[in-house]
C-alpha positions in Angstrom: 11.8 20.5 0.8 9.3 19.9 3.6 7.7 16.4 3.6 5.0 14.9 5.8 4.9 11.1 6.1 1.4 10.1 7.0 1.9 6.7 8.7 5.2 5.8 10.6 5.1 2.2 9.8 7.9 0.3 8.2 7.4 1.8 4.7 6.8 5.3 6.0 9.8 5.2 8.2 12.1 3.8 5.4 11.1 6.7 3.1 11.2 9.3 5.6 14.6 8.2 6.7 16.0 8.4 3.2 14.4 11.8 2.8 16.0 12.8 6.2 19.3 11.2 5.2 19.4 13.7 2.0 19.0 16.9 4.4 15.2 17.5 3.9 12.7 18.6 6.3 10.7 15.7 7.4 7.8 15.3 9.7 5.4 12.4 10.6 2.0 12.4 11.3 1.5 9.6 13.9 -0.2 8.5 17.0 0.2 6.5 20.2 3.3 4.5 21.1 4.9 5.5 17.6 4.3 9.3 18.4 6.0 9.1 21.6 8.8 7.0 20.3 9.4 9.5 17.4 9.4 12.5 19.9 11.8 10.8 22.5 14.3 8.9 20.4 13.8 10.3 16.8 13.4 8.2 13.6 15.9 4.9 13.7 16.6 3.1 10.7 18.4 -0.3 10.6 20.1 -2.4 7.8 22.2 -5.4 8.7 24.6 -4.1 11.4 24.2 -0.4 10.5 21.8 2.0 12.3 21.3 5.4 11.9 19.2 7.9 13.7 17.2 11.1 12.5 15.8 13.8 14.5 12.3 14.5 13.1 9.2 16.3 13.8 6.3 14.1 15.0 2.6 15.3 15.7 -0.9 13.7 15.9 -2.5 17.0 14.4 -1.9 17.9 11.0 -2.7 21.6 11.7 0.6 21.6 14.0 2.7 20.3 11.1 1.2 22.8 8.5 1.4 23.0 4.7 4.0 21.4 3.1 5.8 20.4 -0.3 4.9 16.8 -0.3 2.6 14.5 1.7 3.4 10.8 1.4 0.4 8.5 2.2 2.2 5.4 3.9 -0.9 3.7 5.2 -2.8 0.8 4.7 -5.1 1.3 2.0 -8.3 0.8 4.0 -7.2 3.3 6.1 -6.5 6.2 3.9 -10.6 7.4 3.5 -10.8 7.8 7.0 -7.8 10.2 7.3 -8.0 11.9 4.1 -10.4 14.7 5.2 -8.4 15.6 8.1 -5.2 16.2 6.0 -6.5 19.6 4.5 -4.0 21.6 6.9 -1.1 19.8 5.1 -2.0 20.8 1.7 -0.8 24.1 0.2 -1.6 25.6 -3.2 1.1 23.5 -4.8 1.4 20.6 -2.3 1.7 17.0 -4.0 0.3 13.9 -2.6 2.1 10.6 -3.1 0.3 7.5 -2.7 2.5 4.4 -1.8 0.0 1.7 -0.5 -0.6 -1.6 -1.8 -3.7 -2.3 -4.0 -5.4 0.2 -6.0 -5.4 3.9 -4.7 -8.7 5.8 -4.6 -7.4 8.1 -7.8 -7.0 4.9 -10.0 -9.9 5.7 -12.3 -10.1 9.2 -12.0 -9.1 10.8 -15.5 -8.5 7.1 -16.7 -11.2 6.8 -19.3 -12.5 3.6 -20.8 -15.5 1.7 -19.7 -14.8 2.5 -15.9 -14.5 6.3 -16.7 -15.8 8.4 -13.7 -16.4 5.4 -11.3 -15.5 5.9 -7.7 -13.6 2.7 -6.2 -15.9 2.2 -3.0 -14.0 -0.5 -2.1 -11.1 1.8 -1.2 -12.9 5.1 -0.9 -16.4 4.2 0.5 -18.1 7.6 0.3 -15.7 9.4 -2.4 -14.1 11.2 0.7 -10.8 10.8 -0.4 -11.3 11.9 -3.9 -13.1 14.9 -2.6 -10.4 15.8 -0.1 -7.2 15.3 -2.4 -7.8 16.6 -5.8 -6.5 14.6 -8.7 -4.1 17.4 -9.8 -2.2 16.9 -6.4 -1.5 13.2 -6.7 1.7 11.3 -7.7 1.7 7.4 -7.9 4.0 5.2 -6.1 4.9 1.7 -6.0 7.3 0.0 -3.5 9.0 -3.2 -4.3 10.9 -4.4 -1.3 10.6 -5.6 2.2 10.9 -3.7 5.6 9.6 -4.3 9.0 9.4 -2.5 12.4 11.5 -3.8 15.3 9.6 -1.3 17.5 7.6 1.9 17.2 9.9 4.3 15.4 12.4 1.9 14.6 12.7 0.4 11.0 14.4 -2.5 9.6 15.5 -2.6 6.0 15.1 -6.4 4.9 15.6 -6.3 1.1 14.8 -3.1 -1.1 14.4 -3.2 -4.8 13.2 0.1 -5.8 10.4 2.6 -5.6 8.6 3.7 -8.5 7.2 7.2 -8.9 5.0 8.6 -11.8 2.5 11.1 -12.9 -1.0 9.8 -13.4 -1.2 11.3 -17.0 2.2 9.6 -17.7 4.0 13.0 -18.2 7.1 14.0 -16.8 7.1 17.2 -14.3 9.4 19.6 -12.3 7.7 18.1 -8.9 8.2 14.4 -9.9 11.9 15.1 -11.0 12.6 17.1 -7.8 10.9 14.1 -5.6 12.6 11.5 -7.2 16.1 13.3 -7.0 15.4 13.8 -3.2 14.8 10.2 -2.5 17.9 9.2 -4.6 20.1 11.5 -2.8 19.1 9.6 0.4 19.9 6.3 -1.1 16.3 5.1 -1.8 16.5 3.2 -5.5 14.0 5.5 -7.3 12.7 5.1 -11.1 10.5 7.4 -12.6 7.9 5.7 -15.0 5.9 7.0 -17.7 2.8 4.5 -16.9 2.3 4.3 -13.0 -1.0 3.0 -13.4 0.4 -0.1 -15.2 3.1 -0.5 -12.6 0.3 -0.3 -9.6 -1.7 -3.0 -11.8 1.3 -5.2 -12.1 1.9 -5.3 -8.2 -1.6 -5.9 -7.6 -1.6 -8.9 -10.1 0.7 -10.7 -7.7 -0.8 -9.7 -4.5 -4.5 -9.8 -4.9 -4.2 -13.7 -4.8 -1.2 -14.6 -2.5 -1.9 -12.2 0.0 -5.3 -13.6 0.9 -4.2 -17.2 0.2 -1.5 -16.6 2.7 -3.7 -15.5 5.2 -6.3 -18.4 4.7 -3.6 -21.1 4.5 -1.1 -19.8 6.9 1.4 -20.5 4.3 4.8 -19.1 3.4 5.3 -18.4 -0.3 7.4 -21.6 -0.8 4.6 -23.7 1.0 1.7 -22.4 -1.0 3.3 -22.4 -4.4 4.9 -25.9 -3.7 1.5 -27.0 -3.3 -0.1 -27.8 -6.9 -3.7 -27.1 -5.9 -2.9 -23.7 -4.4 -0.6 -22.8 -7.3 -3.5 -23.5 -9.6 -5.9 -21.6 -7.4 -3.5 -18.6 -7.6 -2.8 -18.8 -11.2 -6.7 -19.0 -12.0 -7.3 -15.9 -9.9 -4.4 -14.1 -12.2 -6.2 -15.1 -15.2 -9.5 -13.9 -14.0 -7.8 -10.5 -13.0 -6.5 -10.3 -16.7 -10.1 -10.4 -17.9 -10.6 -7.1 -16.2 -7.3 -5.8 -17.3 -8.1 -6.6 -21.0 -11.5 -4.5 -20.7 -9.8 -1.5 -19.4 -6.4 -1.6 -21.4 -4.3 -2.8 -19.0 -2.7 -6.2 -20.5 0.2 -8.1 -18.8 3.1 -9.4 -20.6 4.0 -12.0 -18.2 2.1 -15.3 -17.8 0.6 -16.2 -14.5 2.9 -19.3 -14.1 6.0 -17.5 -14.5 5.0 -14.7 -12.1 4.2 -17.4 -9.5 7.5 -19.3 -10.4 9.4 -16.1 -9.3 7.4 -15.7 -6.2 8.1 -19.0 -5.3 11.8 -18.2 -5.3 11.3 -16.0 -2.4 11.2 -19.1 -0.2 9.8 -19.0 3.3 8.7 -15.2 2.8 5.5 -14.2 4.5 3.3 -12.0 2.8 2.1 -8.7 4.5 -1.4 -10.0 4.9 0.0 -13.1 6.9 2.2 -11.1 9.0 -0.9 -8.5 9.6 -3.1 -11.8 10.5 -0.1 -13.0 13.0 0.0 -9.6 14.7 -3.8 -9.3 14.9 -4.0 -6.3 12.7 -6.7 -5.7 10.1 -6.4 -7.2 6.7 -6.1 -5.2 3.5 -8.9 -7.2 1.8 -10.7 -4.7 -0.1 -7.7 -2.8 -1.4 -6.3 -5.9 -2.8 -9.1 -8.1 -3.8 -12.4 -6.4 -3.1 -11.5 -3.7 -5.6 -10.8 -6.2 -8.2 -14.3 -7.6 -8.0 -15.7 -4.4 -7.8 -14.5 -3.5 -11.2 -15.5 -6.7 -12.6 -19.2 -6.1 -11.2 -19.1 -3.0 -13.4 -17.7 -4.9 -16.3 -20.4 -7.7 -15.7 -17.6 -10.3 -15.5 -18.0 -13.4 -13.4 -14.4 -14.1 -11.8 -15.7 -17.0 -9.7 -12.4 -17.9 -8.1 -11.7 -14.4 -6.9 -15.3 -14.1 -5.9 -15.1 -17.5 -3.7 -11.6 -16.3 -1.9 -12.9 -12.8 -1.4 -16.1 -14.3 0.4 -13.9 -16.4 2.6 -11.5 -13.8 3.6 -14.1 -11.6 4.6 -15.8 -14.2 6.8 -12.2 -14.5 8.3 -12.3 -10.9 8.9 -15.9 -11.0 10.6 -14.7 -13.8 12.8 -11.7 -12.2 14.0 -13.6 -8.9 14.6 -16.2 -11.0 16.7 -13.4 -12.8 18.5 -12.1 -9.3 19.5 -15.4 -8.1 20.6 -15.9 -11.1 22.8 -12.8 -10.7 24.7 -13.5 -7.0 25.3 -17.0 -7.9 26.7 -15.9 -11.2 28.3 -18.3 -13.3 26.1 -17.9 -16.5 24.6 -19.1 -20.2 25.3 -18.8 -22.0 28.4 
């Protein structure tokens, strides 16, 4: 089995390492320092005191990697649309594309039906380029539950892994889904096949669309945020608003917001991925996590005042960060 991982970050490195451990032909579409590190040292995966090295192919040119059996998208959600049209050389007649990013993927409403049938999620696919480049028949949905980080370019550290969920968007089993799940399992990646991958994606978003932006705005760890009654209440209120959207499209949560947040609070001094991105001066996943919820609310004519307020605030934070970067480049600023 040949698999190309698009995005050699912490998640992509972990998944690619598992497939390489199982003996599969793994290649990475990467760039910059990460590309240089993979070609020089291979992929290094660390867990505790253990370290494993894998010789992998890496290139910044999809045409050099060629068609494969599976493409695994391990990018930030906001980066997929810019990359998708360039991925055509990776796609053979039967190539499947696995989405693993946080937030709602571009294909979420494709073939879903209901009041949002046929709508393109412009928050994650502004011009519909991803939907046009990656046909719905190719998609396998993925949800990652766990924590990994990069110690250095091409060096992945596994912090805590729960499981990888995989499922066909139509809820049916398939030969390709079974083959992919078996490949990950043989590489010691805990994997579960699900018959409702959209619900799993929605459930993860339910706990991310609030805590991620609130952590970036407050600079708070999970314990600090959820130990504050006002922030706890705001986070729970945002979840209840998202429940309004879910109820309209047939995605109903079985857990209460308070119970879900109590689980999150037990993570202690854990930093969300958005807070880590903020501290590392990387772009934030605002639109895939929260912008998309408000976009769906707009289409359904729902208010969601708390979600809208937080979205407007976090968007302004991103504007300010962009202006600050530009000022550094041009040497501008007040004297």
